[in-house]
Structure formats: structure tokens, C-alpha cells
C-alpha positions as CSV (number, residue, x, y, z in Angstrom):
1,M,0.0,0.0,0.0
2,D,1.4,3.4,-1.0
3,H,1.4,6.4,1.3
4,E,-1.3,8.2,-0.7
5,T,-3.7,5.2,-0.3
6,C,-2.8,5.0,3.4
7,N,-3.4,8.7,3.9
8,N,-6.8,8.5,2.0
9,E,-7.9,5.5,4.1
10,L,-7.0,7.3,7.3
11,H,-8.9,10.4,6.2
12,V,-12.0,8.3,5.3
13,A,-11.7,6.3,8.6
14,V,-11.5,9.5,10.7
15,Q,-14.4,11.1,8.9
16,R,-16.5,7.9,9.2
17,F,-15.8,7.8,12.9
18,I,-16.9,11.4,13.4
19,T,-20.0,11.1,11.2
20,E,-21.3,7.9,12.8
21,R,-21.3,9.7,16.2
22,N,-22.7,12.9,14.8
23,W,-19.7,14.9,16.1
24,D,-19.2,16.9,12.9
25,R,-21.1,19.8,14.3
26,Y,-18.5,20.1,17.1
27,H,-15.5,19.9,14.8
28,T,-15.2,23.5,14.0
29,P,-11.7,25.0,13.2
30,K,-11.6,26.6,16.6
31,N,-12.5,23.4,18.5
32,L,-10.2,21.3,16.4
33,A,-7.2,23.7,16.9
34,M,-7.9,23.7,20.6
35,S,-8.2,19.9,20.7
36,I,-4.9,19.5,18.9
37,A,-3.2,21.7,21.5
38,I,-4.9,19.8,24.4
39,E,-3.8,16.4,23.0
40,A,-0.2,17.8,22.5
41,A,-0.2,18.9,26.1
42,E,-1.3,15.3,27.2
43,L,1.7,14.0,25.1
44,M,4.0,16.5,26.9
45,E,2.9,15.2,30.3
46,H,4.6,11.9,29.7
47,F,8.0,13.8,29.5
48,Q,7.4,16.6,31.9
49,W,10.2,17.0,34.5
50,V,12.5,14.4,33.0
51,T,15.9,14.8,31.3
52,N,16.4,14.2,27.6
53,E,18.0,10.9,28.6
54,Q,15.1,9.9,30.8
55,S,12.7,10.7,27.9
56,I,14.4,8.2,25.8
57,E,14.2,5.6,28.5
58,I,10.4,6.3,28.9
59,I,9.7,5.3,25.3
60,Q,11.6,2.1,25.7
61,D,9.0,0.9,28.3
62,D,6.3,-1.0,26.4
63,V,3.4,0.4,28.4
64,A,4.6,4.0,28.2
65,R,5.4,3.6,24.5
66,V,1.7,2.5,23.8
67,Q,0.5,5.5,25.9
68,V,2.7,7.9,23.9
69,A,1.5,6.3,20.6
70,D,-2.1,6.8,21.7
71,E,-1.5,10.5,22.4
72,L,0.2,10.9,19.0
73,A,-2.7,9.1,17.4
74,D,-5.2,11.5,19.1
75,I,-3.2,14.4,17.8
76,L,-3.1,13.1,14.3
77,I,-6.8,12.2,14.4
78,Y,-7.7,15.8,15.2
79,C,-5.2,17.0,12.5
80,L,-6.8,14.8,9.9
81,S,-10.3,15.9,11.0
82,F,-9.1,19.5,10.7
83,L,-7.7,18.8,7.2
84,N,-11.0,17.2,6.2
85,K,-12.9,20.1,7.5
86,I,-11.0,22.8,5.6
87,D,-10.4,20.5,2.5
88,V,-6.6,20.6,2.6
89,D,-4.5,17.8,1.2
90,I,-1.9,16.8,3.7
91,N,0.7,15.6,1.2
92,T,0.5,18.9,-0.8
93,A,0.6,21.0,2.4
94,I,3.7,19.1,3.9
95,L,5.6,19.1,0.6
96,R,4.9,22.9,0.1
97,K,6.0,23.6,3.7
98,L,9.2,21.5,3.3
99,R,10.1,23.4,0.2
100,R,9.7,26.7,2.0
101,D,11.7,25.4,4.9
102,E,14.5,24.3,2.6
103,D,14.9,28.0,1.5
104,R,14.5,29.2,5.1
105,Y,16.9,26.7,6.6
106,P,19.5,25.8,3.9
107,I,21.9,23.0,4.7
108,G,24.9,24.2,6.6
109,R,23.2,27.3,7.9
110,M,22.5,25.8,11.3
111,P,25.2,24.2,13.4
112,T,25.2,20.5,13.7
113,E,27.0,18.0,15.9
114,D,29.2,16.1,13.6
């Protein structure tokens, strides 16, 4: 399965889930933006008050890894719902943004640890 098919299936699955529960009326741009931020905060809670090294250890724990994956899924579900709502193609949006970022952050401009 290619990425485009996978993305389309995810968009359809998310929209079906929302439609079957009659939640579309709640999925306004404002509410979706807020929900993305809320879910991102829930993801951050897993790593709050730990060092960078400890954060790597956290995701090596099977239970914590599933919890982190669930939070990431929540974020992406809301992102896909938002994209569906405003009729934006994620592939086009990401590739356009990466092209702009290539100009903004050319290779060698920022220091790296080599």
C-alpha cells in the first residue's frame, strides 16, 4: 500500500468515525485547533520534569510507548479531522512547507553536531 492510499484511508476512517457519532457539528476550526493543543499537552505530560536521557528511557518501556503512541494518534486524528474540515490535502501541504523550509533553513546554515 502506498502512502497516498494509506493517507486517504485514514482520512476516510476518521471522517466515518466522526460522522457515525454525529460529532461533525463540534468539529469547527476553533475546536479542532484547541483539541490538537490539548492532546499535544497530554503527550508532553509523559515527558514533563525528566531529562532528555530519561525521555528516551520512557519510550523504551512497552506500556509507556503505547500510551505515547495513543497520544500521538489522538493528535493526528484531530489533525486529519481539521484537514478534512478545511479541505486541505496533507501531502501537498507538507511538501509545500518543506520546500519553503529548505529555503529558510539551507543545509549548513545551522550548526550540527558532527
